[in-house]
C-alpha positions in Angstrom: 0.0 0.0 0.0 1.4 3.4 -1.1 1.7 6.1 1.5 1.1 9.7 0.6 4.4 11.5 0.0 5.2 14.4 2.3 4.9 17.8 0.5 8.1 19.8 0.0 8.3 22.6 2.5 6.9 25.9 1.3 9.7 28.4 0.4 8.8 31.5 2.4 10.9 33.8 4.6 10.7 33.7 8.3 13.6 35.7 9.7 13.5 39.3 10.9 14.4 42.0 8.4 14.2 44.8 11.0 17.0 46.1 13.2 15.2 45.6 16.5 17.2 44.3 19.5 17.0 40.5 19.8 15.0 40.5 23.0 12.2 42.6 21.6 9.0 40.7 20.6 7.9 43.4 18.1 8.9 46.6 16.4 6.6 48.8 18.5 7.8 52.0 20.2 7.2 52.4 23.9 4.2 54.7 23.2 2.7 52.2 20.9 3.3 49.4 23.4 1.5 51.4 26.1 -1.6 51.8 24.0 -1.6 48.0 23.2 -1.7 47.1 26.9 -5.3 48.1 27.3 -7.3 44.9 27.4 -10.4 46.2 25.6 -9.9 47.0 21.9 -12.1 48.9 19.5 -11.7 49.2 15.7 -13.2 50.8 12.6 -13.7 49.6 9.1 -11.9 51.1 6.1 -12.5 51.0 2.4 -10.5 47.8 1.8 -12.5 45.9 4.4 -15.1 43.3 3.1 -18.5 43.7 4.8 -20.6 42.0 2.1 -21.8 38.7 3.7 -22.4 37.3 0.2 -18.6 37.4 -0.3 -17.9 36.0 3.2 -20.2 35.5 6.2 -17.7 36.4 8.9 -15.0 39.0 8.4 -13.1 41.3 10.8 -11.5 44.8 10.3 -8.1 45.1 8.7 -7.2 47.3 11.6 -7.7 44.5 14.1 -5.5 42.1 12.1 -2.8 44.8 11.8 -2.7 45.4 15.5 -2.4 41.7 16.3 0.4 41.2 13.7 2.3 44.3 14.9 2.1 43.3 18.5 3.4 39.7 18.1 5.8 39.8 15.3 8.7 41.6 13.6 9.0 42.7 10.0 10.1 39.7 7.9 8.8 37.1 10.3 6.2 34.5 9.4 2.5 34.7 10.2 0.2 31.7 9.7 -3.6 31.8 9.4 -5.0 28.3 9.3 -8.5 29.5 8.4 -7.7 32.5 6.2 -11.2 33.1 4.8 -11.4 36.4 3.0 -7.7 37.0 3.4 -7.7 40.0 5.8 -4.7 38.6 7.7 -2.7 38.3 4.5 -3.5 41.8 3.4 -2.5 43.1 6.8 0.8 41.2 6.6 1.4 42.7 3.2 0.9 46.2 4.6 3.3 45.4 7.5 6.1 43.7 5.6 5.5 40.3 7.2 5.7 37.0 5.4 2.4 35.2 5.7 0.6 32.0 4.6 -3.1 31.3 4.8 -5.1 28.1 4.3 -8.7 27.5 3.5 -10.8 24.6 2.3 -12.8 26.7 -0.1 -11.5 27.5 -3.5 -13.6 30.7 -3.8 -12.1 32.1 -0.6 -8.5 31.4 -1.7 -9.4 33.2 -5.0 -10.8 36.1 -2.9 -7.5 36.3 -0.9 -5.4 36.4 -4.1 -7.6 39.1 -5.6 -7.1 41.3 -2.5 -3.4 40.9 -2.7 -3.0 41.9 -6.4 -2.2 45.5 -5.7 1.3 44.9 -4.4 2.9 47.2 -1.9 6.1 48.5 -3.7 7.8 48.8 -0.3 6.9 45.3 0.8 9.8 42.8 0.6 7.8 39.9 2.1 5.6 37.2 0.5 1.9 36.5 1.3 0.5 33.2 0.0 -3.0 31.7 0.0 -3.3 27.9 -0.3 -6.4 25.8 -0.8 -6.0 22.9 1.7 -7.3 21.5 4.9 -5.8 23.1 8.1 -5.1 19.5 9.2 -2.4 19.3 6.5 -0.5 22.5 7.3 2.3 20.6 9.0 3.3 19.3 5.6 4.0 22.7 4.2 6.1 24.4 6.9 9.3 23.6 8.8 9.3 23.4 12.6 9.9 26.5 14.6 9.6 28.9 11.6 6.2 30.6 12.5 6.3 33.6 14.8 2.6 34.2 15.0 -0.5 32.1 14.4 -3.4 34.5 14.0 -6.9 33.4 12.9 -10.6 33.8 13.2 -11.8 30.2 12.8 -15.3 28.9 12.1 -17.3 29.1 15.3 -18.6 25.5 15.6 -22.1 25.4 14.1 -23.0 29.0 15.1 -23.6 30.1 11.5 -25.0 26.8 10.4 -28.7 27.7 11.1 -31.2 30.1 9.8 -30.9 33.7 11.0 -33.9 34.8 13.0 -32.6 38.3 13.7 -34.4 38.4 17.1 -31.9 41.0 18.4 -32.3 43.5 15.5 -34.9 46.2 15.3 -34.9 45.9 11.5 -35.5 42.1 11.4 -35.6 41.9 7.6 -32.1 43.2 6.9 -31.3 40.9 4.0 -30.0 38.2 6.4 -33.3 37.0 7.8 -33.8 33.3 7.3 -30.4 32.8 5.7 -27.9 30.2 6.6 -24.5 32.1 6.6 -22.3 29.0 6.7 -19.0 28.8 4.9 -19.9 25.4 3.4 -21.5 22.1 4.1 -18.2 20.2 3.6 -18.1 17.6 6.4 -14.4 18.7 7.0 -15.6 22.2 7.8 -15.4 22.9 11.5 -18.4 25.2 11.1 -20.7 22.2 10.6 -19.8 20.6 14.0 -21.4 20.6 17.4 -19.3 22.2 20.1 -17.8 18.9 21.5 -16.6 17.7 18.1 -15.5 21.1 17.1 -13.4 21.5 20.3 -11.6 18.2 19.7 -10.9 19.0 16.1 -9.5 22.4 17.0 -7.3 20.7 19.6 -6.0 18.2 17.0 -5.3 21.0 14.5 -3.5 23.3 16.9 -1.5 20.5 18.4 -0.2 19.7 15.0 0.7 23.4 14.5 2.5 23.8 17.8 5.9 22.4 16.6 5.8 24.9 13.7 5.6 27.8 16.2 8.8 29.3 17.6 9.3 29.0 21.4 7.5 32.0 22.9 5.8 32.6 19.6 2.1 33.6 20.0 -1.1 32.1 18.8 -4.1 34.5 18.8 -7.6 33.2 18.1 -10.7 35.4 17.6 -13.9 33.7 18.9 -17.3 34.8 20.2 -19.6 32.9 22.6 -23.2 32.2 21.5 -26.7 31.6 22.6 -28.4 28.4 21.6 -31.9 27.5 22.7 -31.6 29.9 25.7 -28.3 28.4 26.8 -24.9 30.2 26.8 -22.4 28.2 24.7 -19.0 29.2 25.9 -16.7 28.6 22.9 -13.9 30.6 24.3 -13.8 28.6 27.6 -13.8 25.3 25.6 -10.9 26.4 23.4 -8.9 27.7 26.4 -9.2 24.3 28.2 -8.5 22.3 25.0 -5.4 24.3 23.9 -3.9 24.1 27.4 -4.2 20.3 27.2 -2.4 20.4 23.8 0.7 22.3 25.1 -0.2 26.0 24.7 -0.1 28.5 27.6 -2.8 31.1 27.8 -1.2 34.6 28.2 -4.0 37.1 27.8 -7.8 37.4 27.1 -8.6 40.6 25.2 -12.1 41.8 24.6 -12.9 43.1 21.1 -15.6 45.8 21.7 -17.7 45.8 18.6 -20.5 48.2 19.7 -19.3 50.9 17.3 -19.7 48.4 14.4 -23.2 47.2 15.2 -26.3 49.1 14.2 -30.0 48.9 15.1 -29.7 46.5 18.1 -33.2 45.6 19.4 -34.4 44.6 22.9 -33.5 41.0 23.5 -34.7 39.1 26.6 -36.6 42.1 28.1 -38.2 42.1 30.6 -37.5 38.7 32.2 -34.3 37.3 30.8 -31.0 39.3 30.8 -28.8 38.4 27.9 -25.6 40.2 26.8 -25.6 40.6 23.1 -22.9 38.4 21.6 -22.7 40.6 18.5 -21.4 43.5 20.6 -18.1 41.8 21.7 -15.8 38.9 21.0 -12.7 37.4 22.5 -9.1 37.4 21.4 -7.4 34.5 23.1 -3.7 35.0 23.3 -1.6 31.8 23.8 2.0 31.2 23.3 4.3 28.2 22.9 6.1 28.0 26.3 9.9 28.5 26.2 12.0 25.3 26.2 
């Protein structure tokens, strides 16, 4: 029986090209560092951001991606996005002169990534590559201890794999009512899975990525919690517990305050059931690979 041959490692840079002191974890100034220490972050969209859910059902601002990349890497180092989606992380890496590689199951999203990267930054000396493949296969593409930052917003279990009821919106028929916003119905897609299966699959994937990460390299995951049949589903707690079991160390939990990005929030739960609106905030879970 023939075994599948291991892919040749991807040729992409991963060494610093800046002149920062070797003990620094990023290129930030002291003033920039001070602003980044605040544990609640707020961002705004810009023209290059994708907000059309027909293109992709779950995107985040370019400014968020740039802040994470600036905080946990140097110019020239390698950023990995295992669930690259619309390619915002790659575009941010291009702006910031970081090498980056992103993976996605869906051909249409890889195509979207490549189209967003077409307008090359003439001052950028790094490469950004989008690859159509399963995140479970990433270990075949990269050498161990070459990745400085894993930064991603993964599928959120089966949060999107149901019809939108828009109970929390004053304008219920906003174009999304009744739609299933899922990425795909591919059985490999983590977005089709119940929380228990999802958590284990995420653990398996990130355990396979850990050897690729440099010691003290960071892994930042953007996730929300969710309400399902009047029950709080704590995705962020499940992921923290699972990644700790797989060898990661939790360093920080940052709140992404999204209230400035959400319009026409309606009354939800009043007057007998207090429920915080999940659309108004999400979590940024900051792990690292512990030093040897």
